[in-house]
FITIKOL-777851 format. One line per 3 residues: number of its first residue (from 0); their letters; for each residue x, y, z of N, C-alpha, C. Coordinates in steps of 0.2 Angstrom, whole numbers. Atoms other than C-alpha are relative to their C-alpha. Layout:
// residues N
NUM = A = X/Y/Z/X/Y/Z/X/Y/Z  ... $
***
This chain:
// residues 391
0 = XXX = -2/5/-5/-112/88/101/-1/-7/-2  1/7/2/-109/69/99/1/-4/6  0/5/-6/-113/56/112/1/-7/-4 $
3 = XXX = -2/7/3/-104/39/108/-2/-5/5  1/5/-4/-111/24/115/-1/-7/-4  0/7/3/-113/5/111/-7/-3/1 $
6 = XXX = 6/3/-1/-128/-6/109/0/-6/5  -1/5/-4/-121/-19/121/1/-7/-4  0/7/3/-122/-38/118/-7/-2/-2 $
9 = XXX = 7/3/3/-136/-46/107/-1/2/-7  2/-2/7/-145/-42/91/2/7/-1  -1/-6/2/-143/-27/81/-6/5/1 $
12 = XXX = 6/-4/-2/-156/-16/90/2/5/5  -1/-5/-5/-157/-2/103/-2/-3/7  3/2/-6/-164/-13/117/5/0/6 $
15 = XXX = -5/0/-5/-148/-14/127/4/7/1  -4/-6/-1/-143/4/126/0/2/7  0/-2/-7/-138/12/142/-6/4/2 $
18 = XXX = 7/-3/-3/-153/18/153/0/7/-1  0/-7/0/-148/36/152/-1/3/-7  0/-2/7/-149/36/133/-8/0/-2 $
21 = XXX = 7/0/2/-166/42/126/1/2/-8  -1/-1/7/-165/41/107/-4/6/-3  4/-5/2/-179/53/104/3/7/1 $
24 = XXX = -3/-6/-2/-169/67/112/5/3/-4  -5/-2/5/-156/68/98/-3/2/-6  2/-2/7/-157/77/82/1/-6/-5 $
27 = XXX = -1/6/4/-149/62/73/3/-5/4  -3/6/-3/-145/44/78/4/-3/-6  -5/4/6/-130/37/67/1/-7/3 $
30 = XXX = -2/6/-2/-128/19/67/2/-4/-6  -2/5/5/-122/4/56/-6/-2/-4  5/2/4/-133/-2/42/-3/-7/2 $
33 = XXX = 3/7/-3/-136/-19/51/-5/1/5  5/-1/-5/-146/-11/64/-7/0/-3  7/1/2/-165/-15/63/-4/6/1 $
36 = XXX = 4/-6/-1/-172/1/70/-1/5/-6  1/-5/5/-180/14/59/-3/6/3  3/-6/-3/-186/32/63/3/6/-4 $
39 = XXX = -1/-7/4/-186/50/56/7/2/2  -6/-3/-2/-170/54/66/6/-5/0  -5/6/0/-160/37/63/3/0/-7 $
42 = XXX = -4/-1/7/-147/38/49/5/-6/0  -4/6/1/-139/21/44/5/1/-5  -6/-2/5/-122/23/36/5/-5/1 $
45 = XXX = -7/3/-1/-106/13/33/4/4/3  -4/-4/-5/-92/19/44/3/6/-4  -3/-6/3/-84/30/31/-4/6/-1 $
48 = XXX = 5/-6/1/-100/40/27/-2/2/7  2/-2/-7/-104/40/46/5/5/3  -6/-5/-2/-87/48/50/-1/6/-3 $
51 = XXX = 0/-6/4/-89/61/36/-6/4/3  6/-3/-2/-107/65/42/1/3/7  -1/-3/-7/-102/67/61/5/5/0 $
54 = XXX = -5/-5/0/-86/77/57/-3/6/-3  3/-6/3/-97/89/47/-5/3/4  6/-2/-3/-111/91/59/1/0/8 $
57 = XXX = 0/1/-7/-105/88/77/0/7/4  0/-6/-4/-104/107/81/-8/3/-1  7/-3/1/-122/111/74/-6/-5/2 $
60 = XXX = 5/5/-2/-132/95/79/2/-4/6  -1/5/-6/-135/84/94/0/-7/-3  -1/7/4/-129/67/87/1/-5/5 $
63 = XXX = -1/6/-4/-130/50/95/3/-5/-5  -4/5/5/-117/38/87/0/-7/4  0/6/-4/-121/20/92/4/-5/-4 $
66 = XXX = -4/5/2/-108/7/89/-2/-7/3  2/7/-3/-109/-12/92/4/-1/6  -4/1/-6/-104/-18/109/1/6/4 $
69 = XXX = -1/-6/-4/-95/-4/119/5/4/-4  -5/-4/3/-86/11/112/7/0/2  -7/1/-3/-71/7/123/4/-6/-2 $
72 = XXX = -3/6/1/-67/-9/115/0/-1/-8  -1/0/7/-60/-9/97/-6/3/-4  6/-4/2/-73/4/92/2/5/-5 $
75 = XXX = -1/-6/5/-74/16/77/-1/6/4  2/-6/-4/-81/28/90/6/3/3  -6/-3/-3/-64/30/98/5/3/-5 $
78 = XXX = -4/-3/6/-56/34/81/-3/8/0  4/-7/1/-69/49/80/2/4/6  -2/-4/-6/-65/54/98/7/3/0 $
81 = XXX = -7/-3/0/-47/57/94/0/6/-5  0/-6/5/-52/69/80/-4/6/3  4/-6/-2/-66/79/88/2/3/7 $
84 = XXX = -2/-3/-7/-62/91/102/-4/-2/6  3/3/-6/-66/85/119/-6/3/2  6/-3/-3/-79/98/123/-6/-1/-5 $
87 = XXX = 5/1/5/-89/92/108/-3/-8/0  2/7/0/-91/73/113/0/-2/7  1/3/-6/-96/62/127/0/-8/-1 $
90 = XXX = 0/7/1/-93/43/129/-4/-3/5  3/4/-5/-105/31/138/1/-7/-2  -2/7/2/-98/14/139/-6/-5/1 $
93 = XXX = 5/5/0/-108/-2/137/3/-7/1  -3/7/-1/-105/-21/139/3/-2/-7  -4/2/6/-92/-27/126/0/-7/-1 $
96 = XXX = -1/7/1/-89/-44/119/5/-3/4  -5/2/-4/-74/-45/129/-3/-1/7  3/0/-7/-83/-41/146/-5/-6/0 $
99 = XXX = 6/5/0/-98/-53/141/4/-7/0  -3/7/1/-87/-68/136/4/-2/6  -4/2/-5/-74/-67/150/-4/-1/7 $
102 = XXX = 4/1/-6/-88/-65/163/-3/-7/0  3/7/1/-96/-81/156/4/-5/2  -5/6/-1/-80/-91/157/4/1/6 $
105 = XXX = -4/-1/-6/-74/-83/173/8/0/-1  -7/-1/1/-57/-78/166/1/8/1  -2/-7/-1/-48/-62/172/3/3/-6 $
108 = XXX = -3/-3/6/-43/-49/160/8/0/0  -7/0/0/-25/-49/166/3/-6/-3  -3/6/3/-23/-67/158/-1/1/-8 $
111 = XXX = 2/-1/7/-29/-60/141/3/5/-4  -2/-5/5/-22/-51/126/-6/1/-5  5/-2/5/-34/-43/113/2/2/-6 $
114 = XXX = -2/-2/7/-32/-42/94/-7/0/-4  5/0/5/-44/-38/80/2/-2/-7  -1/2/7/-45/-47/63/-7/2/-4 $
117 = XXX = 6/-2/3/-62/-39/59/1/5/-5  -2/-4/5/-60/-32/42/7/1/-1  -8/-1/1/-41/-34/43/3/-6/-2 $
120 = XXX = -4/6/2/-28/-46/36/5/-1/5  -5/1/-5/-15/-43/49/-2/2/7  1/-1/-7/-14/-42/68/6/1/3 $
123 = XXX = -6/-1/-4/-2/-37/82/3/-6/2  -4/6/-2/10/-51/84/2/0/7  -2/-1/-7/16/-44/100/-5/-2/5 $
126 = XXX = 5/2/-5/-1/-48/108/-3/-7/-2  3/6/2/-4/-65/100/4/-6/3  -2/6/-4/-2/-80/111/6/2/5 $
129 = XXX = -6/-2/-5/10/-70/123/-3/-2/7  3/1/-6/-2/-72/137/-4/-7/0  3/7/0/-12/-88/142/-6/0/-5 $
132 = XXX = 5/0/4/-27/-82/132/1/6/-5  0/-5/5/-29/-72/116/-7/1/-3  6/-1/2/-46/-64/112/0/3/-7 $
135 = XXX = -1/-2/6/-49/-61/94/-7/2/-3  6/-2/3/-63/-50/86/1/-2/-8  0/4/6/-68/-59/70/-5/2/-6 $
138 = XXX = 5/1/5/-76/-59/53/0/-7/-3  1/6/2/-80/-73/42/7/-3/-3  -6/3/2/-62/-75/36/5/-1/5 $
141 = XXX = -5/-1/-6/-54/-74/53/3/-7/2  -2/7/-2/-54/-93/57/6/-3/-5  -5/2/5/-44/-97/41/6/4/1 $
144 = XXX = -6/-4/-1/-32/-83/44/4/-2/6  -4/2/-6/-28/-89/62/3/-7/-1  -3/7/2/-26/-107/55/6/1/-4 $
147 = XXX = -6/-1/4/-14/-101/43/6/3/4  -5/-3/-4/-4/-91/56/3/-5/5  -2/5/-5/-3/-106/67/1/-7/-3 $
150 = XXX = 0/6/4/0/-119/54/6/-5/3  -5/4/-3/16/-125/63/-1/-2/7  2/2/-7/8/-127/80/-4/-7/-1 $
153 = XXX = 4/7/0/1/-145/84/-7/2/3  7/-1/-2/-17/-147/87/-1/1/8  0/0/-7/-14/-150/106/3/7/3 $
156 = XXX = -3/-6/-2/-5/-133/107/-5/5/2  5/-5/0/-21/-123/106/-7/-3/2  7/2/-2/-38/-124/114/-4/6/-3 $
159 = XXX = 4/-5/4/-51/-115/102/-7/1/4  7/-1/-3/-66/-107/111/-3/6/-4  4/-4/4/-80/-98/101/-5/3/5 $
162 = XXX = 6/-3/-2/-92/-85/107/-4/2/-5  4/0/6/-105/-87/94/-7/3/2  6/-3/-1/-120/-75/93/-2/2/7 $
165 = XXX = 1/-1/-7/-118/-69/111/-5/5/1  5/-4/-1/-133/-62/118/-7/-1/-4  6/2/3/-145/-70/106/-3/-6/3 $
168 = XXX = 3/6/-3/-157/-84/110/4/-6/-1  -4/7/2/-146/-97/102/7/1/0  -7/-1/-1/-129/-91/108/3/-6/2 $
171 = XXX = -4/6/-2/-115/-104/110/6/3/2  -6/-2/-3/-100/-101/121/4/-7/2  -3/6/-2/-88/-116/122/6/-2/-5 $
174 = XXX = -5/2/4/-74/-126/114/-3/-3/-7  2/3/7/-75/-131/95/6/-2/-4  -6/2/4/-64/-138/82/-1/4/-6 $
177 = XXX = 0/-5/5/-59/-125/69/-1/-3/-7  0/3/7/-58/-138/55/-6/-3/-1  6/4/1/-75/-146/58/-5/3/4 $
180 = XXX = 6/-3/-4/-90/-135/63/-5/2/-4  6/-2/4/-107/-129/58/-2/7/1  1/-7/-1/-106/-111/63/-1/4/-6 $
183 = XXX = 0/-5/5/-112/-98/51/4/6/1  -5/-5/-2/-97/-87/51/-2/7/-3  2/-7/1/-107/-72/44/-4/3/5 $
186 = XXX = 3/-2/-6/-115/-71/60/5/3/5  -5/-3/-4/-107/-61/74/3/-6/5  -3/5/-4/-94/-71/84/7/3/2 $
189 = XXX = -7/-2/-2/-77/-69/93/3/-7/2  -4/6/-2/-63/-82/96/4/2/6  -5/-1/-6/-53/-85/112/4/-6/-1 $
192 = XXX = -5/5/1/-37/-95/110/3/-1/7  -4/2/-6/-30/-104/125/6/-3/-1  -6/3/2/-12/-107/124/2/-6/5 $
195 = XXX = -1/6/-5/-8/-125/131/8/-1/0  -7/1/0/11/-122/130/3/6/3  -3/-5/-2/24/-111/137/6/2/-5 $
198 = XXX = -6/-2/4/37/-101/127/6/1/5  -6/0/-4/54/-103/135/3/8/0  -3/-7/-1/61/-86/142/8/0/-1 $
201 = XXX = -7/1/1/79/-93/140/2/1/-7  -3/-1/7/90/-89/125/0/-7/-3  -1/6/3/90/-103/113/7/-2/-2 $
204 = XXX = -7/3/1/106/-114/112/0/-3/-7  -1/3/6/113/-121/96/-3/-7/0  2/7/0/108/-139/102/-8/0/0 $
207 = XXX = 8/0/1/89/-133/102/-2/0/-7  2/0/7/89/-134/83/3/-6/-3  -3/6/4/90/-149/72/3/4/-7 $
210 = XXX = -3/-4/6/102/-144/58/5/-5/-3  -5/3/4/113/-151/44/7/3/3  -6/-2/-3/131/-151/51/3/7/-3 $
213 = XXX = -3/-6/2/138/-133/50/-5/5/-2  5/-5/3/122/-125/43/-4/3/5  3/-4/-5/118/-115/58/4/6/2 $
216 = XXX = -4/-6/-2/123/-97/63/0/-1/8  -1/1/-7/130/-100/80/-3/5/5  4/-4/-5/122/-93/96/2/7/1 $
219 = XXX = -2/-7/-2/133/-78/100/-1/4/-7  0/-3/7/134/-73/81/-7/2/-2  7/0/2/115/-76/79/-3/6/4 $
222 = XXX = 3/-5/-4/111/-64/93/3/7/-2  -3/-6/2/123/-51/87/-3/3/-7  3/-2/7/117/-51/69/-7/2/1 $
225 = XXX = 7/-2/-1/99/-50/75/0/8/3  0/-7/-2/104/-34/84/2/5/-6  -1/-4/6/111/-27/68/-6/1/-4 $
228 = XXX = 6/-1/4/94/-29/60/-5/5/3  4/-5/-3/86/-18/72/-7/-2/0  6/3/1/71/-28/74/-5/3/5 $
231 = XXX = 5/-2/-4/54/-23/81/-6/-4/-2  6/4/1/37/-32/83/-4/2/-7  4/0/6/27/-35/67/3/2/-6 $
234 = XXX = -4/-1/6/41/-31/55/0/-6/-4  0/6/4/42/-42/40/8/-1/-2  -7/2/1/59/-51/39/1/-6/-5 $
237 = XXX = -1/5/5/65/-61/24/7/-3/2  -6/4/-2/78/-74/29/2/-4/-6  -2/3/6/87/-79/13/6/-5/1 $
240 = XXX = -5/5/-2/98/-95/14/-1/-2/7  2/0/-7/89/-99/30/4/-6/4  -4/5/-3/99/-115/34/-4/-4/5 $
243 = XXX = 4/4/-5/91/-122/50/-6/4/2  5/-4/-2/80/-107/52/1/3/7  -1/-3/-6/88/-102/68/-1/7/1 $
246 = XXX = 1/-7/-1/89/-84/65/-7/3/0  7/-2/0/71/-82/60/-4/-2/6  4/2/-6/65/-92/74/2/4/7 $
249 = XXX = -2/-4/-6/75/-82/87/-3/7/-1  3/-7/2/69/-66/78/-8/0/2  7/0/-2/51/-72/81/-1/0/8 $
252 = XXX = 0/1/-7/54/-77/99/1/6/4  -2/-5/-3/63/-62/104/-4/7/-2  3/-7/3/55/-48/93/-7/0/-3 $
255 = XXX = 7/1/3/38/-55/87/0/3/-7  1/-2/7/42/-52/69/-3/-5/-5  3/5/5/34/-60/53/6/-2/-4 $
258 = XXX = -6/3/4/46/-71/44/-2/-4/-6  1/3/6/48/-77/27/7/-4/-1  -7/4/1/62/-91/25/0/-3/-7 $
261 = XXX = -1/3/6/70/-96/9/6/-5/1  -5/5/-1/80/-112/8/-1/-5/-6  1/5/6/84/-123/-8/2/-7/2 $
264 = XXX = -3/7/-2/93/-138/1/-6/-4/3  6/3/-2/79/-151/3/1/-3/7  -1/3/-7/87/-159/19/0/6/5 $
267 = XXX = 0/-6/-5/89/-141/27/-8/2/1  7/-2/0/71/-138/22/-4/-4/5  3/5/-5/65/-153/32/2/2/7 $
270 = XXX = -2/-2/-7/75/-147/47/-3/6/2  4/-6/-2/67/-130/46/-7/-1/2  7/2/-2/50/-137/46/-1/-3/7 $
273 = XXX = 0/3/-7/54/-147/62/1/5/5  -2/-5/-5/62/-132/70/-6/5/1  6/-4/0/47/-121/66/-5/-3/5 $
276 = XXX = 5/4/-4/36/-134/74/2/0/7  -3/1/-7/47/-137/89/0/6/4  0/-7/-3/48/-118/93/-6/4/-1 $
279 = XXX = 6/-3/0/30/-115/89/0/7/-3  0/-6/3/33/-101/77/-6/2/-4  6/-2/3/18/-91/71/1/5/-6 $
282 = XXX = 0/-5/5/15/-80/56/7/-1/-4  -6/2/4/29/-88/45/-2/-3/-6  1/3/7/31/-94/27/7/-3/-2 $
285 = XXX = -6/3/2/44/-106/21/-1/-1/-8  -1/1/7/49/-106/2/5/-4/-1  -4/5/1/57/-121/-4/3/0/-7 $
288 = XXX = -3/-1/7/69/-119/-19/4/6/0  -4/-6/1/80/-106/-26/-3/7/1  3/-6/-3/76/-90/-17/-2/5/-6 $
291 = XXX = 2/-6/5/77/-78/-32/-6/-2/-5  6/1/4/63/-87/-41/-7/2/3  6/-2/-4/51/-82/-27/-1/8/1 $
294 = XXX = 1/-7/-2/55/-63/-25/-6/3/-3  5/-4/3/44/-56/-38/-7/-2/1  7/2/-1/29/-67/-33/-2/2/7 $
297 = XXX = 2/-3/-7/29/-59/-15/-2/7/-1  3/-7/1/18/-44/-15/2/5/5  -1/-5/-6/22/-36/2/8/0/0 $
300 = XXX = -7/-2/0/39/-28/3/3/-2/7  -3/1/-7/51/-33/18/2/6/3  -3/-5/-4/56/-22/32/7/-1/1 $
303 = XXX = -7/2/-1/72/-32/35/1/-6/-4  -2/6/4/82/-44/24/6/-2/3  -6/3/-2/94/-56/31/3/-5/-5 $
306 = XXX = -2/4/5/105/-64/18/6/-5/3  -5/4/-4/114/-79/27/3/-5/-5  -3/5/5/117/-89/11/-4/1/-7 $
309 = XXX = 4/-1/7/110/-92/-7/5/0/-6  -4/0/6/126/-90/-17/0/6/-5  -1/-5/5/130/-80/-32/-7/3/-3 $
312 = XXX = 6/-2/3/112/-80/-38/-3/6/5  3/-4/-5/106/-71/-22/5/7/0  -5/-6/0/122/-59/-21/-1/4/-6 $
315 = XXX = 1/-5/6/119/-53/-39/-7/4/0  7/-3/0/101/-48/-34/0/5/6  0/-4/-6/107/-37/-19/-3/7/-1 $
318 = XXX = 3/-7/2/102/-21/-28/-8/-1/0  8/1/0/84/-28/-31/-2/-1/7  2/1/-7/83/-33/-13/0/7/4 $
321 = XXX = 0/-6/-3/88/-16/-8/-6/5/-2  5/-4/3/75/-8/-19/-7/-2/3  7/3/-2/61/-20/-12/0/2/8 $
324 = XXX = 0/-2/-7/66/-14/6/-5/6/1  4/-6/-2/53/-3/14/4/6/3  -4/-6/-2/58/15/19/3/-2/7 $
327 = XXX = -4/1/-6/71/14/34/1/-7/1  -1/7/0/73/-4/30/8/-2/1  -7/2/-1/89/-14/35/1/-7/-3 $
330 = XXX = -2/7/3/98/-28/26/7/-1/3  -7/2/-2/112/-38/33/2/-6/-4  -2/5/4/122/-49/22/6/-3/4 $
333 = XXX = -5/4/-4/133/-63/30/5/-3/-5  -5/3/4/149/-68/21/5/-4/4  -5/4/-4/160/-82/27/6/-1/-4 $
336 = XXX = -6/0/4/172/-83/12/2/7/-3  -2/-6/3/182/-69/5/-3/1/-7  4/0/6/174/-74/-12/-7/3/0 $
339 = XXX = 6/-3/-1/157/-70/-6/0/7/2  -1/-7/-2/163/-54/3/1/4/-6  -2/-4/6/171/-48/-13/-6/1/-5 $
342 = XXX = 5/0/4/156/-52/-23/-6/5/2  5/-5/-3/144/-43/-11/2/7/-1  -3/-7/1/155/-28/-11/-1/3/-7 $
345 = XXX = 0/-2/7/156/-27/-30/-7/2/-2  7/-1/2/137/-28/-32/-2/6/3  2/-6/-3/134/-15/-19/3/6/-2 $
348 = XXX = -4/-6/3/147/-3/-26/-3/2/-7  2/-2/6/140/-5/-43/-7/3/0  7/-3/-1/122/-1/-37/0/6/4 $
351 = XXX = -1/-6/-4/129/14/-27/-4/-1/6  3/1/-6/123/7/-11/5/0/6  -5/0/-6/132/12/5/-1/-6/5 $
354 = XXX = 0/6/-5/137/-2/17/5/1/5  -4/1/-6/145/-5/34/2/-7/0  -2/7/0/156/-20/35/3/-1/7 $
357 = XXX = -2/1/-7/159/-28/52/3/-8/0  -2/7/-1/170/-44/55/-1/-2/7  2/3/-7/165/-56/69/4/-6/1 $
360 = XXX = -4/6/-2/176/-68/77/0/-2/7  0/2/-6/173/-78/92/4/-6/2  -3/6/-2/183/-90/102/-2/-2/7 $
363 = XXX = 2/2/-7/177/-100/117/5/-5/3  -5/5/-3/187/-110/130/-4/-4/4  4/4/-4/179/-125/137/4/-7/2 $
366 = XXX = -3/6/-2/182/-142/145/4/1/6  -4/0/-6/193/-146/160/6/4/-1  -6/-3/1/208/-139/152/-1/7/-3 $
369 = XXX = 2/-6/3/199/-124/145/4/1/-7  -3/0/7/205/-128/127/-4/5/-4  3/-5/4/202/-114/114/-4/-4/-6 $
372 = XXX = 4/3/6/188/-118/101/-2/6/-4  2/-6/5/188/-104/88/-5/-2/-5  6/0/5/173/-101/77/3/3/-6 $
375 = XXX = -2/-3/6/175/-97/59/-2/8/0  2/-7/0/176/-78/56/-5/1/-6  5/-2/6/162/-70/46/0/7/0 $
378 = XXX = 0/-8/1/159/-53/39/-8/1/-1  7/-3/0/142/-44/42/0/6/-4  1/-6/4/138/-31/29/-7/3/1 $
381 = XXX = 7/-3/-2/124/-19/35/-1/6/-5  3/-6/5/114/-8/23/-6/2/3  6/-3/-3/101/4/29/-3/5/-6 $
384 = XXX = 4/-4/5/88/12/17/-2/6/3  2/-6/-3/87/30/22/-5/3/-4  5/-4/3/74/42/18/-7/-3/-1 $
387 = XXX = 7/2/1/56/41/12/-1/-3/-7  1/3/7/49/30/-2/-5/5/-4  4/-5/4/42/42/-15/-4/-3/-5 $
390 = X = 4/3/6/35/30/-27/-7/-1/2 $
***
């Protein structure tokens, strides 16, 4: 039998365990190596070893597994609870860092999303700055990680609040400057980001972007092309020949994807930077220069690739881009001229890559006389990477 509980808020000890817990009544007490207590029945292990011990002994021993905070909030205990049959475990909640901090600040849970960067490099973008507050479980690298993710936001866009050494005698809860502080980030802490702006719920118009004349995928086409990409939260999108950045920005706003933009024209690059800031895009990276010179330097493979430009250099690398796609990945190539359409088809056929070709042609009627304003026809080439990656 396994009883899973937390030590509550404060130092790494057993002083704040739930009252019904009697440590001496268990055959083995499993906890993290940071806990200060010692005893004949106390086993301090890193998570992987603790998991192996518990899974090997939960039927034969009466085990108490103590996690930090509460087992119900981003806890390793819940991972075990999904593996062990229900008749062999019991969960006893305790105060979590979430409960403690929000109570201190008088903030309702309904205003807060929660993510963890403790021991992780990535986080759920669909829960980041979508509500008024975002609470983040942290390790010593997390502040720098969040600063990188929000580098296109202005200082006044976010209020940074830290819950530092909560439950200790020298705890601090309050606003701070992430660029200038004296906190020892090896000590336990959490972050609470307050969003000081609103994301518009309305679709973006072409006039919402700063752009070089003609270097933007128009609104209706943009939304249709994004549908072709079959986007979902947290996917990695490469936007090659990004122009004004409108497709990546709309993809972030509507689908919460991670975006990498490639643009070689210096004027367009400056427009992209301004647009990323204006629309408060997070988790994005802009590569300035010929796109093909960056591909091999990027370690993470894309889930989606959108080729909106780039010329012959990029079109000649379509086979490489297809190989880089993650399993079930989608690539959409836009061709405005017959020359580029022909080139793309030739490369795909040479690489034996199946593709679907769709022509898109919009005409709008506007003004008092409802005069026709036809847009340039474009061709969308959609490629889907089927099957599993066996490498």
